[in-house]
C-alpha positions, 0 to 999 in steps of 0.5 A: 500500500504505497498510499500508507508507505510513508509514515511520519514519526510525529504520528502516534503508534496505532498498531495495537488498535483493533479495527478492520473496516469492511464496506458493505456493497448495498449496490450489489445486493440491490442489483442482485434483486433484479428479475426476482420477487420484489417482496422478497428483495424488499424484505431482505434489503430492509432486514440487512440494511435497516435505516440506510435502506429506508433513507435510500428509498425515501430520501435518496432515490424516491420519496414517501409518496411511493412504497418501497416496492414501487421504488425498487420496481422503478429502479429495475425498469430503468435502463440508466440504472442498469448502465450505471451499475455496470460502470460502477462494477467495472471501476470498483470490482472490489473495495479492498484498497479503500477498506485498508485506507479507511481502517488506517484513518479510523484507527487514528480517530479511535486513538484520539477518541477511544469511545467513538462509535465507528459506523457501518460503511455502505457502498451504494449508487443514488443516480448522482444525488448523494456522495457521502451521506451520514445517517443513523450509525452508517456512513454511505459511499456513493460510488457513482460519484467517484468513477473518475473525472473523465467518466462519460456520465459526468460530461452528460450531467454538466448542467447539474454537476459543474466540472469544478466539482466532477473533477474531484469525483475520483477514487482517491477522494473517497477516504478524504471525503467520507472521513471529513463528513464523518468528522463534521457530522459525528465528532465536531458539529458546527455550533449555531452561535458561530456566525462570524466569518472568523468563527467559521474560518476557525471551525473549518480550519480545525476540521482540516487540521484534524484531517491532517492528523488522521490522513496519511502524510503523503496525502496532498493538501490539495486533495484534503481541501479539494483544490487543484495544484494551481489553486493551492499554489495561488493561495500560498503566493497570495496568502498575505493579500488574502489576509489583508483583503479580510482586514481591509473589508472588515470581514472577520467579524461579519455575521451576515451570511449573505456577505460571507458565504462566498468565502466559505462555499464551493465554486470555480473561484472566489469572486472579488479576489485575484485576476482573471478568475484565477483565485481558489474557492472557499478562501475562508476555509483555507485561511482558517486552516493556516491559522489553526496550523500556526496556532498549534505550532506556536502552542505545542503544549495544546493537545488535539483534543483541547484544540477541537474542544476550544470554541474561542476563535478570537483566542486561537487567532491571537495566539496563532500570531498569524500575520502572513508576510508579503512575498518578494 
């Protein structure tokens, strides 16, 4: 496993942690019911997958105006569903590598938070609607949204799934995205009272810093945050100008989401920054990540658990001594 071949001595020893993650293939179990008795298939799927199956039927591919059996019948009669199954099978004949990577990542989660419950991991396809849903004791992996950026399906969906998103629909993004959504939804939910841009920057920065600690050392920053290499270079080159922009426009303590969401949301670039649309998107999240990293460097006695529990974004900023310098 080259993905995990390089280890940093700063990372804790997790060799004694017992964990062996397996991904259940709901997609295969569902497709195996095609041409068989609908009632039996429905009963088997409900018994095996429970809450996930209910969510899949009524939230992901159907709604509560249809019965489970009606939704199943509609899927089995849809040629596009059959074609998509064949494509997913060809890209993911098995998920052993993903399972190994998830096992390593969640061993680190267990190291820092031993009492945390590791969810069921369930592979499925939803017709490009859900990528990494987190539900009642499960973490879903929408395999049809990790087929590779050149998949014929994504080109046909460009109006609903823009290219700046589908370029990240590749297998190497599975573990970072599943892990990130698990961290956000199960470990560290964003607080309602964190309304300022600074509070949201620090929250997101802490999530990405936590990702630094549980992801392999050779995973690029660009993959963690979802940037192209060029966008990451742009951020580093213009870090001081980005910071100056926040200060000059009094944005750090702004709480009007309509004004600050542009610095937190996905997009091809950040409007108002950079020339010729060359800027990276969600710059507030990237800046928050750099602040938190510097905070942990400046305060080596702070543990990861203490960082994640600290909700004082102003203190973290002040103690980080974050003041990026202009590059010559």
